[in-house]
ZALOTOR-652216 format. One record per residue (C-alpha): residue number from 1; residue in one letter; x, y, z. Coordinates in nm, 4 decimals. Layout:
BEGIN
<site num="NUM" residu="A" c1="X" c2="Y" c3="Z"/>
...
***
This chain:
BEGIN
<site num="1" residu="X" c1="3.4440" c2="-3.3804" c3="25.0023"/>
<site num="2" residu="X" c1="3.7291" c2="-3.5504" c3="25.0204"/>
<site num="3" residu="X" c1="3.6991" c2="-3.9963" c3="24.8777"/>
<site num="4" residu="X" c1="3.7644" c2="-4.2549" c3="25.1376"/>
<site num="5" residu="X" c1="3.8299" c2="-4.6172" c3="25.1260"/>
<site num="6" residu="X" c1="4.0409" c2="-4.8598" c3="25.3675"/>
<site num="7" residu="X" c1="4.0909" c2="-5.1995" c3="25.4064"/>
<site num="8" residu="X" c1="3.8930" c2="-5.2629" c3="25.6892"/>
<site num="9" residu="X" c1="3.6352" c2="-5.1702" c3="25.4990"/>
<site num="10" residu="X" c1="3.6607" c2="-5.4815" c3="25.2560"/>
<site num="11" residu="X" c1="3.6730" c2="-5.6927" c3="25.5901"/>
<site num="12" residu="X" c1="4.0803" c2="-5.6888" c3="25.5449"/>
<site num="13" residu="X" c1="4.3127" c2="-5.7129" c3="25.8422"/>
<site num="14" residu="X" c1="4.5523" c2="-5.4698" c3="25.7196"/>
<site num="15" residu="X" c1="4.5742" c2="-5.0755" c3="25.8474"/>
<site num="16" residu="X" c1="4.5337" c2="-4.8757" c3="25.5059"/>
<site num="17" residu="X" c1="4.3635" c2="-4.6091" c3="25.4766"/>
<site num="18" residu="X" c1="4.3154" c2="-4.4216" c3="25.1276"/>
<site num="19" residu="X" c1="4.1262" c2="-4.1223" c3="25.0353"/>
<site num="20" residu="X" c1="4.1389" c2="-3.8254" c3="24.7319"/>
<site num="21" residu="X" c1="3.9291" c2="-3.5586" c3="24.5525"/>
<site num="22" residu="X" c1="3.8218" c2="-3.7956" c3="24.3547"/>
<site num="23" residu="X" c1="3.7115" c2="-4.1351" c3="24.3016"/>
<site num="24" residu="X" c1="3.9763" c2="-4.1397" c3="24.0185"/>
<site num="25" residu="X" c1="4.2702" c2="-4.1085" c3="24.2219"/>
<site num="26" residu="X" c1="4.2131" c2="-4.2860" c3="24.4643"/>
<site num="27" residu="X" c1="4.1247" c2="-4.5924" c3="24.2314"/>
<site num="28" residu="X" c1="4.4612" c2="-4.5315" c3="24.1378"/>
<site num="29" residu="X" c1="4.6325" c2="-4.5542" c3="24.5233"/>
<site num="30" residu="X" c1="4.3622" c2="-4.8906" c3="24.5678"/>
<site num="31" residu="X" c1="4.5175" c2="-5.0670" c3="24.2933"/>
<site num="32" residu="X" c1="4.8628" c2="-4.9441" c3="24.3958"/>
<site num="33" residu="X" c1="4.8108" c2="-5.1427" c3="24.7096"/>
<site num="34" residu="X" c1="4.6039" c2="-5.4010" c3="24.6180"/>
<site num="35" residu="X" c1="4.9118" c2="-5.5074" c3="24.3936"/>
<site num="36" residu="X" c1="5.1889" c2="-5.4210" c3="24.6479"/>
<site num="37" residu="X" c1="4.9963" c2="-5.5670" c3="24.9526"/>
<site num="38" residu="X" c1="4.6932" c2="-5.7919" c3="24.8777"/>
<site num="39" residu="X" c1="4.9083" c2="-6.0487" c3="24.5837"/>
<site num="40" residu="X" c1="4.6231" c2="-6.2966" c3="24.6555"/>
<site num="41" residu="X" c1="4.3123" c2="-6.0428" c3="24.4884"/>
<site num="42" residu="X" c1="4.2462" c2="-6.1089" c3="24.1295"/>
<site num="43" residu="X" c1="4.1799" c2="-5.7725" c3="24.0239"/>
<site num="44" residu="X" c1="3.8412" c2="-5.8569" c3="23.8253"/>
<site num="45" residu="X" c1="3.6278" c2="-5.6213" c3="23.6946"/>
<site num="46" residu="X" c1="3.3379" c2="-5.7457" c3="23.9683"/>
<site num="47" residu="X" c1="3.6086" c2="-5.7075" c3="24.1996"/>
<site num="48" residu="X" c1="3.7014" c2="-5.3352" c3="24.1276"/>
<site num="49" residu="X" c1="3.2724" c2="-5.2724" c3="24.0430"/>
<site num="50" residu="X" c1="3.3077" c2="-5.3876" c3="24.4021"/>
<site num="51" residu="X" c1="3.5850" c2="-5.1565" c3="24.5738"/>
<site num="52" residu="X" c1="3.4297" c2="-4.8752" c3="24.4264"/>
<site num="53" residu="X" c1="3.0954" c2="-4.9693" c3="24.6222"/>
<site num="54" residu="X" c1="3.2533" c2="-4.9149" c3="24.9637"/>
<site num="55" residu="X" c1="3.4431" c2="-4.5450" c3="24.9018"/>
<site num="56" residu="X" c1="3.2967" c2="-4.3081" c3="25.1162"/>
<site num="57" residu="X" c1="3.2423" c2="-3.9232" c3="25.1073"/>
<site num="58" residu="X" c1="3.4261" c2="-3.7247" c3="25.4031"/>
***
């Protein structure tokens, strides 16, 4: 199964969608995207946990 997440899942007005085979791979993609496109978001451990809770199996 593939794991996926989108910015819309987090309530953002952004069309980005990411998917990967593992949570680790997906979170690396998420972190890269957030740092590049959502500089206003501070990546704290609480925010990272919140993001992880939005990951879906597809």
